[in-house]
C-alpha positions as a Markdown table, in Angstrom:
| # | Residue | x | y | z |
|---|---|---|---|---|
| 1 | Met | 14.7 | -24.0 | 21.1 |
| 2 | Thr | 17.6 | -22.0 | 22.6 |
| 3 | Ser | 21.2 | -21.8 | 21.3 |
| 4 | Asp | 23.8 | -19.2 | 22.3 |
| 5 | Asn | 21.1 | -16.6 | 23.2 |
| 6 | Trp | 19.1 | -17.3 | 19.9 |
| 7 | Ile | 15.5 | -17.9 | 20.8 |
| 8 | Asp | 12.9 | -19.3 | 18.5 |
| 9 | Ala | 10.3 | -16.5 | 18.5 |
| 10 | Cys | 7.8 | -17.6 | 15.8 |
| 11 | Gly | 7.3 | -19.0 | 12.3 |
| 12 | Thr | 7.9 | -16.7 | 9.3 |
| 13 | Asp | 4.3 | -17.4 | 8.3 |
| 14 | Asp | 3.0 | -16.2 | 11.7 |
| 15 | Ile | 3.4 | -12.5 | 10.8 |
| 16 | Asp | 1.9 | -11.0 | 7.7 |
| 17 | Glu | 4.1 | -8.5 | 5.7 |
| 18 | Glu | 4.0 | -5.0 | 7.2 |
| 19 | Asp | 2.8 | -6.3 | 10.5 |
| 20 | Val | 4.1 | -6.9 | 14.1 |
| 21 | Ala | 3.8 | -9.7 | 16.6 |
| 22 | Arg | 4.4 | -9.8 | 20.4 |
| 23 | Phe | 7.0 | -12.3 | 21.8 |
| 24 | Asp | 7.5 | -12.7 | 25.5 |
| 25 | Tyr | 10.6 | -14.4 | 26.9 |
| 26 | Glu | 11.8 | -14.6 | 30.5 |
| 27 | Gly | 9.8 | -11.7 | 31.7 |
| 28 | Arg | 10.7 | -9.4 | 28.8 |
| 29 | Thr | 8.5 | -8.4 | 25.9 |
| 30 | Phe | 9.8 | -8.1 | 22.3 |
| 31 | Ala | 8.1 | -7.0 | 19.0 |
| 32 | Ile | 8.9 | -8.9 | 15.8 |
| 33 | Tyr | 8.3 | -7.1 | 12.5 |
| 34 | His | 7.8 | -8.4 | 9.0 |
| 35 | Ser | 8.8 | -5.6 | 6.7 |
| 36 | Pro | 7.2 | -5.0 | 3.3 |
| 37 | Asp | 10.5 | -6.2 | 1.6 |
| 38 | Gly | 10.2 | -9.6 | 3.4 |
| 39 | Asn | 12.8 | -9.1 | 6.1 |
| 40 | Phe | 12.3 | -9.6 | 9.8 |
| 41 | Phe | 13.3 | -7.3 | 12.6 |
| 42 | Ala | 13.0 | -7.2 | 16.4 |
| 43 | Thr | 12.8 | -4.4 | 19.0 |
| 44 | Glu | 11.9 | -4.2 | 22.7 |
| 45 | Gly | 8.2 | -4.7 | 22.8 |
| 46 | Leu | 7.2 | -1.7 | 25.0 |
| 47 | Cys | 7.0 | 1.9 | 23.9 |
| 48 | Thr | 9.7 | 4.0 | 25.6 |
| 49 | His | 7.1 | 6.7 | 26.5 |
| 50 | Glu | 4.5 | 4.9 | 28.6 |
| 51 | Lys | 5.4 | 1.1 | 28.3 |
| 52 | Ile | 2.5 | 0.3 | 26.0 |
| 53 | His | 2.8 | -2.9 | 23.9 |
| 54 | Leu | 3.9 | -2.0 | 20.4 |
| 55 | Ala | 2.5 | -5.2 | 19.0 |
| 56 | Asp | -0.9 | -3.5 | 19.3 |
| 57 | Gly | 0.3 | -0.6 | 17.2 |
| 58 | Leu | 0.2 | 0.1 | 13.5 |
| 59 | Val | 3.1 | -0.8 | 11.1 |
| 60 | Met | 3.5 | 1.5 | 8.1 |
| 61 | Gly | 6.6 | 0.8 | 5.9 |
| 62 | Asp | 9.5 | 0.8 | 8.4 |
| 63 | Ile | 7.6 | 2.7 | 11.1 |
| 64 | Ile | 5.7 | 1.3 | 14.2 |
| 65 | Glu | 3.2 | 3.7 | 15.7 |
| 66 | Cys | 2.4 | 3.2 | 19.4 |
| 67 | Pro | -1.4 | 2.6 | 19.9 |
| 68 | Lys | -1.7 | 5.0 | 22.9 |
| 69 | His | -0.2 | 8.4 | 21.9 |
| 70 | Asn | 0.8 | 7.7 | 18.3 |
| 71 | Gly | 4.5 | 8.0 | 19.0 |
| 72 | Arg | 6.5 | 6.6 | 16.1 |
| 73 | Phe | 9.7 | 4.6 | 15.8 |
| 74 | Asn | 11.8 | 3.2 | 12.9 |
| 75 | Tyr | 11.7 | -0.5 | 13.8 |
| 76 | Lys | 14.8 | -1.2 | 11.7 |
| 77 | Thr | 17.0 | 1.2 | 13.7 |
| 78 | Gly | 14.9 | 1.8 | 16.9 |
| 79 | Gln | 15.1 | 5.5 | 16.2 |
| 80 | Ala | 12.3 | 7.6 | 17.8 |
| 81 | Lys | 10.6 | 9.5 | 15.0 |
| 82 | Gly | 7.7 | 11.3 | 16.4 |
| 83 | Ala | 6.4 | 13.0 | 19.6 |
| 84 | Pro | 5.8 | 12.1 | 22.3 |
| 85 | Val | 8.6 | 9.5 | 22.1 |
| 86 | Cys | 12.1 | 10.8 | 22.4 |
| 87 | Ile | 14.0 | 7.7 | 23.6 |
| 88 | Asn | 15.0 | 5.1 | 21.0 |
| 89 | Leu | 13.9 | 1.5 | 21.1 |
| 90 | Ala | 16.5 | -1.3 | 21.7 |
| 91 | Thr | 16.8 | -3.5 | 18.6 |
| 92 | Tyr | 17.9 | -7.1 | 18.5 |
| 93 | Leu | 19.6 | -9.3 | 15.9 |
| 94 | Val | 17.3 | -11.6 | 13.9 |
| 95 | Arg | 18.0 | -14.7 | 11.8 |
| 96 | Ile | 15.7 | -17.0 | 9.8 |
| 97 | Gln | 16.3 | -20.7 | 9.9 |
| 98 | Ala | 14.0 | -23.4 | 8.5 |
| 99 | Gly | 11.0 | -21.1 | 8.3 |
| 100 | Arg | 11.4 | -19.9 | 11.9 |
| 101 | Val | 12.3 | -16.4 | 13.3 |
| 102 | Phe | 15.1 | -16.5 | 15.9 |
| 103 | Val | 15.9 | -13.5 | 18.0 |
| 104 | Asn | 19.2 | -12.9 | 19.9 |
| 105 | Val | 17.7 | -11.7 | 23.1 |
| 106 | Gln | 21.2 | -10.6 | 24.5 |
| 107 | Thr | 22.7 | -8.8 | 21.6 |
| 108 | Met | 21.3 | -5.4 | 20.9 |
| 109 | Thr | 22.2 | -3.7 | 17.6 |
């Protein structure tokens, strides 16, 4: 379902707490996160260092660790938190509706 750039990415039950899932849309890759406090977040899906899929990484609290070189980002803000990454991730607005996670793929926060 698409409405004003809001794309139905997955169900809220599709991602365990403190985990991440990959979402592809129109040739772009996103990562959807389910935080330990029950909220959902979205970032670009590829590490800014070597374009590795972040959905294969490890989530710890509000940090996603890239599976290749262990660079870290705060997935809530996109901020690069550990070498070798130095470029922040783009983040996207998320809303929950009827048990579904919607991502605004045009609006970066």
